[in-house]
C-alpha positions in Angstrom: 0.2 -0.1 0.0 1.4 3.5 -0.8 1.0 6.4 1.2 1.7 10.2 0.2 3.3 11.4 3.7 3.8 15.0 4.3 6.3 15.4 6.9 6.1 17.7 9.9 8.7 19.7 8.5 6.5 20.5 5.6 3.5 21.4 7.6 2.2 24.8 9.0 3.2 28.4 8.7 6.9 28.0 10.0 7.6 24.9 7.7 11.1 25.3 6.2 10.4 22.5 3.6 7.4 21.9 1.2 6.5 18.6 -0.6 6.0 15.1 0.4 7.1 11.6 0.0 5.5 8.6 -1.2 6.0 5.6 1.0 5.1 1.9 0.8 3.5 1.4 4.1 5.4 -1.6 6.1 3.2 -4.6 6.6 2.8 -6.1 10.3 5.6 -8.5 9.9 7.8 -5.9 8.6 6.8 -3.6 11.3 7.5 -5.8 14.2 10.7 -6.9 12.4 11.9 -3.3 12.5 11.0 -3.2 16.1 12.9 -6.3 17.2 15.8 -5.4 15.0 16.0 -1.7 16.2 16.7 -2.8 19.6 14.2 -0.2 21.2 12.9 -1.0 24.6 9.6 0.0 25.5 8.3 0.8 29.0 4.6 -0.3 30.3 3.3 3.0 28.8 4.5 2.1 25.6 7.1 4.8 25.5 10.2 4.3 24.1 13.5 4.2 26.1 17.3 3.3 25.4 19.5 6.3 25.9 22.8 6.0 23.5 21.4 2.8 22.0 18.8 5.0 20.6 21.2 6.7 18.3 22.4 3.1 16.9 18.7 2.1 16.6 17.7 5.3 14.7 20.6 4.9 12.0 19.6 1.4 11.5 15.9 2.3 11.1 16.6 4.9 8.8 18.8 2.5 6.5 15.9 0.4 6.5 13.5 2.9 5.7 15.1 3.5 2.4 13.6 0.6 0.7 10.1 2.2 1.6 10.6 5.2 -0.1 8.9 5.2 -3.8 9.0 8.9 -4.7 10.5 12.2 -3.0 9.6 15.8 -3.7 10.8 17.9 -1.0 12.0 21.3 -1.4 13.9 23.5 1.3 11.8 26.9 0.9 14.9 29.2 1.8 17.6 27.9 -0.7 15.3 26.5 -3.3 17.1 23.0 -2.9 15.3 20.2 -4.1 15.4 16.7 -2.8 14.4 13.8 -5.3 16.3 11.0 -3.7 16.9 9.2 -0.6 20.4 9.7 -0.9 20.4 13.6 -1.6 18.3 13.8 1.9 20.8 11.8 3.6 23.8 13.9 2.8 21.8 17.1 4.0 21.7 17.3 7.7 18.5 19.8 7.2 16.7 16.5 5.9 17.6 14.5 9.2 14.3 15.3 11.0 12.6 13.9 7.9 14.4 10.7 7.4 14.0 10.1 11.4 10.4 10.7 11.2 9.6 8.5 8.2 11.6 5.9 9.8 9.9 6.1 13.5 6.5 5.8 11.4 7.8 2.4 10.3 7.5 1.5 13.8 4.5 3.2 14.8 2.7 2.4 11.5 1.4 5.0 9.1 -2.2 6.0 9.6 -4.2 5.2 6.6 -7.0 7.5 5.6 -9.9 7.1 3.0 -8.7 7.3 -0.5 
């Protein structure tokens, strides 16, 4: 299932980017596989914990998320720089929040709306 996802960095009056990414939603099995592989720990309230291990887990999760990107149409408003590939976003630290947000949604699952 494909999802057109607008990252937080592209929403609202203070957005520094515009655009969206098209993502292949993870299946149940993929989602739980990412949780297992990430090493994230969850408390009784379902909140993540893990300290410095979180950095390693996020790096691995962002790497895994690359396979879920179908289309990238992100533009940095101030500079006009356009991002069309995962690799381009990976080399520009301004895109870190977008990469992390999409990767974390692989764990949490994307909320699907009506078509």
